[in-house]
Steps between C-alpha positions, in 0.01 A plus 500: 500500500266228614612238252819645359597529134721273295811656348333495157193679640723769658686551172172521304348743751807726487484490118131599503571786742793629293286479184215692667748769613648528149851409620535159339861399425546345154637161621180434700268539200593169336409275795240737647668475840806636676837328492644266762761769576223752573336252741830437683557875530142551620551240772828663608328840520211347698673299769168421671423255218633149450410189302294245696328170424128541574303258714207348315148588615192347341243739358231364734718561807593850386134600450346314798694678775267792573344657814164321461653153469743563787219624728282199414788262570567640847129507589469133405822412683378666819171303491679166443753563780224594746296191411776233503755644749800387292843526663787656293674165442175369345469778240698418187564696185592327175624733230549391143739684276609436146869530418548578131830402349506813279459867602654812349659767724323838530623845605399579861588741779828403669437337837148383416448158654239367259396575145187333364416368158158369395552176309332196362657156513561505125868605516758252621431208732290549809606317815243534779622536858277449803611669823346425841506706823277516806398803706756420771785494245529123450583384148495188288764459224383616156353277230597555135272389217688446174324502159608147408362149485766356734676668794873444555677582831777684309244778439528598868882506508617809686147574624362552849566232762200269523339631181276257316451476127218361293409516135186564303485501119321837503698649791 
């Protein structure tokens, strides 16, 4: 399961399978899905599954990571490093990630570290986090961009030491 299924999707899929096999219990017909009790029993019988919150992945990121793009990236990186002779402490990576305030759990294999979910920023509020690290392992505290007109320090309460916060009306 690359992306996992929500509990509703699992119940609908099981209903469709039972219907196709001609073994559809009467109580399932009304809602066109299995019952919550069936789902709980299914999860008990399949102990390799558990309910997880997926990590959001943009559609462009999910489709851009392919062998051609990766090969081109490393070819370009090699040329730049040969030309400029950068030292590891001079090579920085800034990664931007959006933290949505709303995600629904999905069924995934027990022990899986990460479950993806392709999303748009249309559900919930999107807080952007910028993380910084250099090639020798040095870091700079993160920066959070809040979708507001005015930033308030209370928004960082309980956050990373040294974290900075800013606001932007459009996030």
